[in-house]
N, CA, C and O of each residue as an XYZ file, in Angstrom:
792
protein
N       0.836     -1.162      0.054
C       0.034     -0.037      0.040
C       0.906      1.226      0.039
O       1.742      1.400      0.926
N       0.697      2.185     -1.040
C       1.359      3.513     -1.065
C       1.140      4.302      0.167
O       0.392      3.908      1.062
N       1.803      5.434      0.210
C       1.756      6.336      1.389
C       0.390      6.968      1.278
O      -0.172      7.160      2.356
N      -0.327      7.371      0.059
C      -1.506      7.905     -0.097
C      -2.540      6.964      0.558
O      -3.387      7.394      1.341
N      -2.433      5.567      0.184
C      -3.416      4.580      0.837
C      -3.260      4.654      2.364
O      -4.275      4.747      3.054
N      -2.148      4.620      2.878
C      -1.970      4.779      4.372
C      -2.623      5.867      4.858
O      -3.432      5.747      5.778
N      -2.353      6.994      4.315
C      -2.963      8.271      4.631
C      -4.493      8.144      4.791
O      -5.103      8.420      5.824
N      -5.034      7.698      3.654
C      -6.496      7.573      3.551
C      -6.997      6.585      4.600
O      -8.025      6.911      5.192
N      -6.485      5.555      4.881
C      -6.908      4.602      5.827
C      -6.840      5.218      7.271
O      -7.722      4.994      8.100
N      -5.778      5.984      7.519
C      -5.524      6.640      8.926
C      -6.540      7.709      9.000
O      -7.058      7.909     10.098
N      -6.906      8.441      7.961
C      -7.787      9.529      8.096
C      -9.253      8.895      8.518
O     -10.021      9.435      9.314
N      -9.471      7.761      7.895
C     -10.725      7.126      8.319
C     -10.704      6.596      9.746
O     -11.702      6.728     10.455
N      -9.772      6.095     10.120
C      -9.533      5.615     11.492
C      -9.841      6.672     12.539
O     -10.592      6.432     13.484
N      -9.179      7.985     12.334
C      -9.232      8.937     13.190
C     -10.566      9.571     13.122
O     -11.053      9.958     14.184
N     -11.183      9.722     12.092
C     -12.377     10.233     11.978
C     -13.470      9.406     12.647
O     -14.387      9.961     13.254
N     -13.377      8.086     12.539
C     -14.248      7.209     13.298
C     -13.974      7.281     14.721
O     -14.860      7.216     15.573
N     -12.773      7.411     14.962
C     -12.484      7.499     16.549
C     -13.166      8.785     17.157
O     -13.700      8.731     18.265
N     -13.138      9.902     16.435
C     -13.762     11.039     16.945
C     -15.185     10.951     17.094
O     -15.772     11.398     18.079
N     -15.838     10.289     15.974
C     -17.305      9.932     16.042
C     -17.748      8.995     17.170
O     -18.785      9.227     17.792
N     -16.988      7.961     17.434
C     -17.280      6.995     18.455
C     -17.191      7.602     19.791
O     -17.989      7.281     20.671
N     -16.235      8.486     19.988
C     -16.009      9.062     21.272
C     -17.162     10.053     21.488
O     -17.567     10.104     22.649
N     -17.712     10.776     20.679
C     -18.680     11.726     20.748
C     -20.207     11.247     20.616
O     -21.152     11.789     21.190
N     -20.283     10.147     19.769
C     -21.702      9.632     19.540
C     -21.924      8.296     19.916
O     -23.048      7.925     20.256
N     -20.859      7.463     19.884
C     -20.943      5.990     20.056
C     -20.999      5.339     18.854
O     -21.006      5.936     17.778
N     -21.044      3.939     18.995
C     -21.033      3.000     17.815
C     -22.271      3.158     17.064
O     -22.232      3.427     15.863
N     -23.380      3.006     17.704
C     -24.662      2.904     17.057
C     -25.020      4.164     16.235
O     -25.619      4.032     15.168
N     -24.660      5.411     16.712
C     -24.779      6.626     16.153
C     -23.874      7.064     14.996
O     -24.145      7.990     14.233
N     -22.705      6.260     14.940
C     -21.808      6.539     13.910
C     -22.214      5.781     12.691
O     -22.427      4.568     12.712
N     -22.319      6.561     11.585
C     -22.642      6.107     10.204
C     -21.608      6.165      9.301
O     -20.740      7.038      9.312
N     -21.688      5.146      8.425
C     -20.615      5.092      7.219
C     -20.658      6.527      6.347
O     -19.637      7.017      5.863
N     -21.799      7.039      6.236
C     -21.818      8.298      5.427
C     -21.135      9.510      6.176
O     -20.505     10.359      5.546
N     -21.282      9.554      7.511
C     -20.666     10.522      8.406
C     -19.201     10.337      8.364
O     -18.452     11.310      8.449
N     -18.745      9.093      8.231
C     -17.302      8.724      8.425
C     -16.585      9.333      7.141
O     -15.581     10.044      7.183
N     -17.316      8.908      5.906
C     -16.579      9.236      4.695
C     -16.576     10.817      4.514
O     -15.662     11.399      3.930
N     -17.788     11.523      5.121
C     -17.819     12.938      5.016
C     -16.790     13.610      5.922
O     -16.166     14.595      5.526
N     -16.608     13.079      7.145
C     -15.469     13.634      7.895
C     -14.171     13.485      7.557
O     -13.325     14.346      7.799
N     -13.896     12.231      6.893
C     -12.467     11.870      6.433
C     -12.384     12.556      5.012
O     -11.257     12.697      4.538
N     -13.384     12.958      4.352
C     -13.289     13.500      3.113
C     -12.687     12.651      2.089
O     -11.707     13.019      1.440
N     -13.345     11.349      1.911
C     -12.897     10.351      1.040
C     -14.057      9.641      0.288
O     -15.186      9.687      0.777
N     -13.838      9.011     -0.836
C     -15.051      8.332     -1.493
C     -15.491      7.181     -0.619
O     -14.772      6.622      0.209
N     -16.654      6.908     -0.872
C     -17.455      5.885      0.015
C     -16.788      4.509     -0.281
O     -16.638      3.648      0.586
N     -16.431      4.386     -1.477
C     -15.856      3.076     -2.105
C     -14.514      2.768     -1.207
O     -14.194      1.646     -0.814
N     -13.840      3.907     -0.977
C     -12.502      3.666     -0.245
C     -12.582      3.006      1.144
O     -11.629      2.380      1.608
N     -13.764      3.170      1.800
C     -13.840      2.656      3.093
C     -13.984      1.065      3.012
O     -13.475      0.343      3.869
N     -14.655      0.606      2.011
C     -14.712     -0.988      1.856
C     -13.538     -1.441      1.221
O     -13.278     -2.643      1.261
N     -12.809     -0.669      0.654
C     -11.454     -1.173     -0.034
C     -10.425     -1.419      1.193
O      -9.693     -2.401      1.324
N     -10.532     -0.331      2.041
C      -9.464     -0.533      3.111
C     -10.062     -1.382      4.266
O      -9.347     -2.063      5.001
N     -11.341     -1.309      4.383
C     -11.830     -2.258      5.624
C     -13.042     -2.957      5.012
O     -14.175     -2.476      5.039
N     -12.674     -4.289      4.383
C     -13.550     -5.084      3.934
C     -14.625     -5.589      5.050
O     -15.730     -6.013      4.712
N     -14.261     -5.516      6.232
C     -15.197     -6.007      7.255
C     -16.128     -4.820      7.637
O     -16.896     -4.894      8.596
N     -16.018     -3.655      6.794
C     -17.095     -2.710      6.972
C     -17.034     -1.920      8.323
O     -15.948     -1.837      8.897
N     -18.096     -1.366      8.830
C     -18.259     -0.537      9.899
C     -17.461     -1.242     11.226
O     -16.615     -0.658     11.903
N     -17.875     -2.469     11.411
C     -17.342     -3.083     12.723
C     -15.847     -3.124     12.595
O     -15.201     -2.732     13.566
N     -15.177     -3.568     11.473
C     -13.762     -3.529     11.396
C     -13.183     -2.074     11.664
O     -12.324     -1.882     12.525
N     -13.665     -1.144     10.935
C     -13.251      0.156     11.053
C     -13.393      0.759     12.472
O     -12.542      1.491     12.978
N     -14.568      0.376     13.077
C     -14.782      0.722     14.549
C     -13.689      0.208     15.578
O     -13.173      0.855     16.489
N     -13.471     -1.046     15.235
C     -12.472     -1.868     16.217
C     -11.162     -1.114     16.099
O     -10.604     -0.805     17.152
N     -10.593     -0.775     14.919
C      -9.308     -0.188     14.579
C      -9.307      1.161     15.326
O      -8.372      1.548     16.026
N     -10.590      1.917     15.077
C     -10.639      3.254     15.694
C     -10.540      3.162     17.176
O      -9.923      4.030     17.791
N     -11.104      2.174     17.782
C     -11.161      2.117     19.245
C      -9.795      1.806     19.730
O      -9.352      2.379     20.725
N      -9.102      0.919     19.070
C      -7.810      0.579     19.401
C      -6.738      1.870     19.346
O      -5.862      2.094     20.181
N      -7.037      2.672     18.129
C      -6.348      3.869     18.038
C      -6.530      4.808     19.222
O      -5.557      5.403     19.687
N      -7.769      4.957     19.726
C      -8.041      5.839     20.836
C      -7.471      5.194     22.116
O      -7.040      5.951     22.986
N      -7.433      3.867     22.303
C      -6.864      3.131     23.310
C      -5.427      3.337     23.486
O      -4.942      3.364     24.617
N      -4.711      3.485     22.426
C      -3.280      3.659     22.362
C      -2.961      5.186     22.744
O      -1.985      5.489     23.430
N      -3.746      5.985     22.306
C      -3.512      7.402     22.508
C      -3.690      7.726     24.031
O      -2.947      8.500     24.635
N      -4.835      7.006     24.642
C      -4.922      7.303     26.185
C      -3.876      6.657     27.031
O      -3.477      7.130     28.096
N      -3.430      5.478     26.457
C      -2.351      4.675     27.113
C      -1.049      5.601     27.086
O      -0.366      5.702     28.105
N      -0.729      6.242     25.968
C       0.438      7.076     25.895
C       0.329      8.319     26.864
O       1.319      8.734     27.467
N      -0.891      8.879     26.984
C      -1.165      9.936     27.880
C      -0.931      9.550     29.268
O      -0.295     10.286     30.022
N      -1.406      8.450     29.632
C      -1.395      7.965     30.942
C       0.068      7.702     31.154
O       0.589      8.342     32.067
N       0.934      6.749     30.367
C       2.208      6.445     30.645
C       3.201      7.764     30.850
O       4.093      7.840     31.695
N       2.845      8.771     29.890
C       3.693      9.910     30.104
C       3.602     10.690     31.395
O       4.574     11.253     31.900
N       2.338     10.693     31.921
C       2.114     11.189     33.395
C       2.844     10.370     34.277
O       3.680     10.944     34.975
N       2.707      9.136     34.398
C       3.013      8.104     35.176
C       4.586      8.289     35.386
O       5.040      8.537     36.503
N       5.355      8.161     34.310
C       6.781      8.092     34.335
C       7.324      9.597     34.682
O       8.500      9.734     35.020
N       6.631     10.482     34.612
C       7.107     11.886     35.077
C       6.587     12.492     36.381
O       6.912     13.614     36.766
N       5.795     11.709     37.003
C       5.320     12.040     38.321
C       6.086     11.657     39.456
O       6.709     10.596     39.501
N       6.048     12.658     40.551
C       6.948     12.452     41.731
C       6.396     11.347     42.688
O       7.127     10.747     43.476
N       5.014     11.113     42.562
C       4.441     10.189     43.579
C       3.187      9.720     43.135
O       2.726     10.326     42.168
N       2.453      8.697     43.647
C       1.174      8.233     43.158
C       0.163      9.397     43.398
O      -0.796      9.520     42.636
N       0.341     10.187     44.359
C      -0.600     11.234     44.496
C      -0.440     12.231     43.355
O      -1.430     12.640     42.748
N       0.703     12.596     43.079
C       0.982     13.682     42.010
C       0.566     13.007     40.720
O      -0.003     13.714     39.888
N       0.778     11.732     40.447
C       0.110     11.086     39.198
C      -1.284     11.063     39.150
O      -1.855     11.211     38.070
N      -1.968     10.877     40.301
C      -3.355     10.784     40.283
C      -3.980     12.287     39.821
O      -4.798     12.487     38.923
N      -3.371     13.235     40.672
C      -3.796     14.717     40.352
C      -3.634     15.161     38.860
O      -4.444     15.867     38.258
N      -2.574     14.692     38.395
C      -2.263     15.102     37.021
C      -3.084     14.416     36.094
O      -3.519     15.053     35.135
N      -3.407     13.036     36.248
C      -4.236     12.451     35.394
C      -5.678     12.894     35.262
O      -6.292     12.959     34.197
N      -6.208     13.229     36.607
C      -7.596     13.847     36.513
C      -7.649     15.306     36.010
O      -8.671     15.784     35.518
N      -6.525     15.968     36.155
C      -6.484     17.312     35.577
C      -6.334     17.211     33.956
O      -6.940     17.976     33.205
N      -5.513     16.245     33.528
C      -5.478     16.113     32.058
C      -6.738     15.781     31.445
O      -7.071     16.253     30.358
N      -7.488     14.939     32.146
C      -8.767     14.418     31.772
C      -9.788     15.588     31.705
O     -10.568     15.694     30.758
N      -9.756     16.455     32.733
C     -10.638     17.718     32.972
C     -10.330     18.640     31.757
O     -11.235     19.103     31.062
N      -8.932     18.901     31.519
C      -8.633     19.927     30.567
C      -9.196     19.302     29.097
O      -9.734     20.042     28.273
N      -9.032     18.042     28.896
C      -9.481     17.469     27.581
C     -10.950     17.665     27.359
O     -11.409     18.124     26.313
N     -11.707     17.274     28.452
C     -13.255     17.460     28.112
C     -13.675     18.882     28.154
O     -14.552     19.252     27.373
N     -13.115     19.750     29.023
C     -13.512     21.140     28.919
C     -13.076     21.787     27.494
O     -13.853     22.452     26.810
N     -11.845     21.529     27.166
C     -11.306     22.137     25.876
C     -12.268     21.658     24.720
O     -12.390     22.394     23.741
N     -12.922     20.523     24.778
C     -13.767     20.061     23.642
C     -15.117     20.475     23.939
O     -16.045     19.883     23.388
N     -15.339     21.422     24.746
C     -16.729     21.993     24.980
C     -17.625     20.679     25.611
O     -18.844     20.636     25.442
N     -16.992     19.763     26.251
C     -17.616     18.613     26.824
C     -18.113     17.454     25.803
O     -18.927     16.593     26.135
N     -17.579     17.531     24.646
C     -17.774     16.576     23.685
C     -17.115     15.399     23.995
O     -17.736     14.339     23.920
N     -15.766     15.423     24.387
C     -15.013     14.388     24.520
C     -14.961     13.934     26.054
O     -15.038     14.726     26.993
N     -14.833     12.667     26.165
C     -14.970     12.092     27.583
C     -13.843     10.792     27.507
O     -12.673     10.961     27.162
N     -14.368      9.600     27.857
C     -13.592      8.571     27.602
C     -13.932      7.982     26.128
O     -15.106      7.746     25.841
N     -12.999      7.773     25.299
C     -13.080      7.415     23.921
C     -13.738      6.068     23.772
O     -14.157      5.742     22.661
N     -13.863      5.253     24.812
C     -14.228      3.938     24.725
C     -15.769      3.685     25.376
O     -16.508      2.797     24.950
N     -16.086      4.472     26.318
C     -17.231      4.041     27.194
C     -18.527      3.972     26.393
O     -19.283      3.028     26.623
N     -18.855      4.872     25.485
C     -20.183      4.732     24.893
C     -20.271      3.375     23.996
O     -21.252      2.632     24.038
N     -19.234      3.163     23.255
C     -19.194      1.873     22.467
C     -19.240      0.583     23.298
O     -19.807     -0.446     22.928
N     -18.524      0.757     24.569
C     -18.548     -0.301     25.355
C     -20.053     -0.622     26.007
O     -20.573     -1.737     26.036
N     -20.558      0.462     26.460
C     -22.017      0.264     26.859
C     -22.903     -0.372     25.811
O     -23.674     -1.298     26.058
N     -22.735      0.208     24.583
C     -23.649     -0.176     23.590
C     -23.449     -1.638     23.109
O     -24.414     -2.259     22.662
N     -22.260     -2.181     23.186
C     -21.876     -3.513     22.796
C     -21.925     -4.595     23.928
O     -21.717     -5.789     23.712
N     -22.205     -4.091     25.095
C     -22.017     -4.892     26.374
C     -22.731     -6.289     26.187
O     -22.127     -7.312     26.508
N     -23.914     -6.336     25.711
C     -24.774     -7.521     25.553
C     -24.412     -8.350     24.296
O     -25.129     -9.304     23.995
N     -23.509     -8.080     23.673
C     -23.040     -8.693     22.350
C     -21.725     -9.394     22.542
O     -20.942     -9.148     23.459
N     -21.539    -10.360     21.524
C     -20.157    -11.062     21.550
C     -19.416    -10.436     20.163
O     -18.811    -11.117     19.335
N     -19.568     -9.301     20.126
C     -18.950     -8.662     18.772
C     -17.421     -8.427     18.910
O     -16.792     -8.613     19.952
N     -16.891     -7.988     17.715
C     -15.525     -7.614     17.776
C     -15.299     -6.275     18.573
O     -14.286     -6.157     19.262
N     -16.228     -5.265     18.489
C     -16.328     -4.093     19.141
C     -16.173     -4.343     20.693
O     -15.299     -3.819     21.384
N     -17.134     -5.211     21.140
C     -17.249     -5.481     22.553
C     -16.054     -6.108     23.006
O     -15.755     -5.887     24.180
N     -15.212     -6.932     22.253
C     -13.989     -7.565     22.778
C     -12.828     -6.512     22.798
O     -11.994     -6.470     23.702
N     -12.845     -5.711     21.778
C     -11.778     -4.506     21.776
C     -11.979     -3.645     22.896
O     -10.989     -3.313     23.548
N     -13.249     -3.183     23.256
C     -13.333     -2.482     24.302
C     -12.875     -3.072     25.694
O     -12.248     -2.400     26.513
N     -13.244     -4.385     25.889
C     -12.950     -5.119     27.108
C     -11.415     -5.108     27.179
O     -10.856     -4.810     28.235
N     -10.681     -5.447     26.004
C      -9.285     -5.408     25.956
C      -8.561     -4.011     26.390
O      -7.579     -3.910     27.126
N      -9.171     -3.126     25.856
C      -8.581     -1.691     26.183
C      -8.740     -1.419     27.641
O      -7.805     -0.959     28.297
N      -9.853     -1.682     28.139
C     -10.052     -1.455     29.587
C      -8.924     -2.224     30.484
O      -8.202     -1.690     31.327
N      -8.936     -3.409     30.161
C      -8.006     -4.328     30.870
C      -6.556     -3.885     30.714
O      -5.777     -3.977     31.664
N      -6.190     -3.414     29.550
C      -4.797     -2.888     29.439
C      -4.585     -1.609     30.269
O      -3.553     -1.495     30.930
N      -5.486     -0.677     30.262
C      -5.332      0.391     31.028
C      -5.246      0.079     32.629
O      -4.408      0.632     33.342
N      -6.056     -0.723     33.048
C      -6.000     -1.164     34.510
C      -4.674     -1.963     34.878
O      -4.083     -1.774     35.941
N      -4.258     -2.865     33.921
C      -2.934     -3.511     34.169
C      -1.890     -2.403     34.297
O      -1.074     -2.444     35.217
N      -1.894     -1.412     33.397
C      -0.917     -0.385     33.317
C      -0.785      0.337     34.709
O       0.293      0.458     35.291
N      -1.867      0.758     35.136
C      -1.913      1.459     36.480
C      -1.606      0.527     37.550
O      -0.964      0.934     38.518
N      -2.029     -0.793     37.476
C      -1.626     -1.769     38.509
C      -0.065     -1.973     38.551
O       0.510     -2.058     39.636
N       0.553     -2.043     37.460
C       1.943     -2.107     37.418
C       2.646     -1.028     37.977
O       3.679     -1.169     38.632
N       2.059      0.145     37.712
C       2.795      1.485     38.272
C       2.590      1.491     39.820
O       3.509      1.911     40.523
N       1.460      1.057     40.373
C       1.448      1.032     41.784
C       2.307     -0.008     42.367
O       2.855      0.229     43.443
N       2.480     -1.115     41.785
C       3.315     -2.141     42.248
C       4.878     -1.456     42.377
O       5.623     -1.618     43.343
N       5.162     -0.707     41.242
C       6.495     -0.122     41.271
C       6.694      0.913     42.157
O       7.819      1.388     42.314
N       5.630      1.359     42.817
C       5.621      2.319     43.909
C       5.578      1.713     45.309
O       5.448      2.451     46.286
N       5.691      0.291     45.444
C       5.860     -0.278     46.626
C       4.471     -0.965     47.102
O       4.512     -1.550     48.184
N       3.321     -0.948     46.436
C       2.232     -1.661     46.735
C       2.212     -3.090     46.402
O       3.040     -3.517     45.597
N       1.390     -3.836     46.917
C       1.318     -5.375     46.474
C       0.442     -5.351     45.256
O      -0.296     -4.419     44.934
N       0.614     -6.523     44.595
C      -0.216     -6.667     43.329
C      -1.781     -6.651     43.646
O      -2.546     -6.170     42.810
N      -2.281     -7.194     44.889
C      -3.630     -6.901     45.168
C      -4.122     -5.321     45.285
O      -5.137     -4.812     44.808
N      -3.115     -4.739     46.043
C      -3.353     -3.404     46.290
C      -3.444     -2.532     44.977
O      -4.312     -1.704     44.701
N      -2.398     -2.893     44.265
C      -2.225     -2.171     42.852
C      -3.563     -2.339     41.970
O      -4.057     -1.447     41.281
N      -4.081     -3.711     42.127
C      -5.200     -3.956     41.448
C      -6.322     -3.109     41.985
O      -6.892     -2.335     41.216
N      -6.670     -3.194     43.202
C      -7.767     -2.362     43.909
C      -7.537     -0.861     43.636
O      -8.530     -0.209     43.313
N      -6.334     -0.229     43.728
C      -6.201      1.066     43.499
C      -6.511      1.367     42.072
O      -7.168      2.381     41.836
N      -6.116      0.605     41.096
C      -6.131      0.768     39.642
C      -7.853      0.982     39.409
O      -8.347      2.003     38.932
N      -8.526     -0.077     39.807
C      -9.965     -0.341     39.476
C     -10.688      0.850     40.063
O     -11.507      1.450     39.367
N     -10.425      1.236     41.336
C     -11.086      2.240     42.100
C     -10.836      3.607     41.357
O     -11.803      4.298     41.036
N      -9.663      3.967     41.107
C      -9.344      5.210     40.376
C     -10.019      5.294     38.927
O     -10.541      6.314     38.477
N      -9.934      4.146     38.311
C     -10.575      4.066     36.979
C     -12.010      4.297     37.087
O     -12.560      5.049     36.282
N     -12.715      3.670     38.087
C     -14.104      3.784     38.199
C     -14.545      5.190     38.513
O     -15.608      5.633     38.078
N     -13.687      5.924     39.306
C     -13.935      7.205     39.829
C     -13.768      8.300     38.429
O     -14.621      9.167     38.236
N     -12.715      8.155     37.615
C     -12.909      9.069     36.453
C     -13.751      8.715     35.473
O     -14.295      9.549     34.749
N     -13.929      7.441     35.369
C     -15.109      7.145     34.202
C     -16.298      7.829     34.625
O     -16.861      8.637     33.887
N     -16.732      7.531     35.846
C     -17.970      8.175     36.469
C     -17.929      9.748     36.410
O     -18.934     10.351     36.031
N     -16.902     10.358     36.739
C     -16.685     11.661     36.551
C     -16.770     12.286     35.185
O     -17.339     13.360     34.990
N     -16.184     11.576     34.248
C     -16.232     12.005     32.888
C     -17.657     11.866     32.427
O     -18.154     12.778     31.766
N     -18.299     10.869     32.708
C     -19.699     10.586     32.247
C     -20.510     11.624     32.709
O     -21.298     12.081     31.881
N     -20.509     12.177     33.990
C     -21.193     13.210     34.677
C     -20.927     14.471     34.182
O     -21.854     15.268     34.040
N     -19.547     14.825     33.839
C     -19.074     15.993     33.468
C     -19.760     16.141     31.902
O     -20.213     17.235     31.566
N     -19.798     15.228     31.174
C     -20.135     15.248     29.763
C     -21.787     15.450     29.802
O     -22.315     16.262     29.042
N     -22.462     14.760     30.613
C     -23.905     14.984     30.717
C     -24.265     16.310     31.218
O     -25.109     17.007     30.655
N     -23.650     16.655     32.244
C     -23.781     18.070     32.940
C     -23.154     19.346     32.295
O     -23.400     20.502     32.640
N     -22.300     18.950     31.299
C     -21.573     20.084     30.763
C     -20.806     20.946     31.706
O     -20.642     22.152     31.518
N     -20.326     20.258     32.766
C     -19.613     20.949     33.874
C     -18.475     20.080     34.371
O     -18.517     18.852     34.287
N     -17.445     20.757     34.897
C     -16.267     19.869     35.482
C     -16.356     19.819     37.001
O     -15.365     19.609     37.701
N     -17.587     20.021     37.490
C     -17.688     19.937     38.970
C     -17.593     18.461     39.372
O     -16.892     18.170     40.341
N     -18.203     17.579     38.745
C     -18.197     16.124     39.003
C     -16.662     15.584     39.057
O     -16.217     14.836     39.928
N     -16.013     16.065     38.055
C     -14.497     15.642     37.995
C     -13.633     16.054     39.161
O     -12.737     15.388     39.678
N     -14.086     17.373     39.521
C     -13.498     17.972     40.659
C     -13.712     17.314     41.999
O     -12.843     17.312     42.871
N     -14.952     16.730     42.139
C     -15.505     16.078     43.319
C     -14.778     14.711     43.381
O     -14.257     14.360     44.440
N     -14.732     13.990     42.357
C     -14.279     12.512     42.197
C     -12.669     12.701     42.523
O     -12.102     11.818     43.167
N     -12.011     13.753     42.113
C     -10.674     13.981     42.312
C     -10.314     14.050     43.806
O      -9.286     13.519     44.225
N     -11.203     14.734     44.636
C     -11.052     14.731     46.084
C     -10.980     13.309     46.685
O     -10.122     12.954     47.493
N     -11.990     12.523     46.193
C     -12.224     11.196     46.655
C     -10.816     10.305     46.427
O     -10.273      9.569     47.250
N     -10.422     10.586     45.132
C      -9.283      9.842     44.655
C      -8.074     10.390     45.606
O      -7.297      9.559     46.076
N      -7.924     11.606     45.859
C      -6.719     11.980     46.793
C      -6.794     11.373     48.083
O      -5.791     10.961     48.665
N      -8.108     11.294     48.613
C      -8.323     10.739     50.006
C      -7.941      9.241     49.918
O      -7.384      8.672     50.857
N      -8.260      8.622     48.756
C      -8.031      7.047     48.564
C      -6.519      6.886     48.591
O      -6.029      6.042     49.341
N      -5.780      7.616     47.846
C      -4.291      7.515     47.673
C      -3.632      7.785     49.124
O      -2.703      7.074     49.509
N      -4.134      8.821     49.904
C      -3.533      9.293     51.127
C      -3.774      8.357     52.251
O      -3.076      8.396     53.265
N      -4.723      7.536     52.098
C      -5.225      6.677     53.246
C      -4.923      5.058     53.014
O      -5.005      4.197     53.890
N      -4.561      4.854     51.651
C      -4.391      3.367     51.445
C      -3.007      3.051     51.903
O      -1.996      3.626     51.498
N      -3.050      1.982     52.878
C      -1.695      1.653     53.465
C      -1.036      0.658     52.564
O      -1.657     -0.194     51.929
N       0.257      0.818     52.548
C       1.093     -0.020     51.606
C       1.392     -1.290     52.476
O       1.794     -2.260     51.833
N       1.277     -1.425     53.664
C       1.847     -2.547     54.533
C       0.589     -3.398     54.892
O       0.770     -4.322     55.685
N      -0.636     -3.197     54.411
C      -1.637     -4.075     54.511
C      -2.072     -4.648     53.201
O      -2.496     -3.957     52.275
N      -1.939     -6.005     53.171
C      -2.299     -6.577     51.768
C      -3.577     -6.798     51.579
O      -4.256     -7.415     52.400
N      -4.053     -6.307     50.452
C      -5.520     -6.428     50.081
C      -5.916     -7.752     49.880
O      -5.122     -8.527     49.346
N      -7.095     -8.150     50.249
C      -7.626     -9.479     50.152
C      -8.226     -9.706     48.674
O      -8.734    -10.786     48.373
């Protein structure tokens, strides 16, 4: 595939990623994607013979990698778990506010819509969530927590910011994110490293 073909394929993936984050899988249509990417409709099926599901799966993976990169950049440059937690919540808040509350978690709507299916989209969403949680679990382990503690902290923080992002998007306000950040800070400050989680 030439550079033009690679560029066209990437444009479609990125356009789909935007629509999935803002509207979800069910509301993302083929016509909308080709219009956003400014490409002929036939190009979509040439590059993605599996149609919308194949394209959506690749777009979700793209978004998952982008978020993973954001998280890892913050984790490796933070001075402590508390610093990392604050910076992640602040980065997520800035992202959603800057988008006028259109952007939240790039996976959540598609994950909810595909929850009762055995589709490729559902499998990809589950895999991305697992990768994020494991990434944070490994970070906490590197900071002196046990594996069980790292897992509990990761799941708890993940649930807090997912809920905060969802409320922020619905309410078009950053108040919910500010509130859950306080809970996250309390969790980090009171979570003992010397007591193994069950």
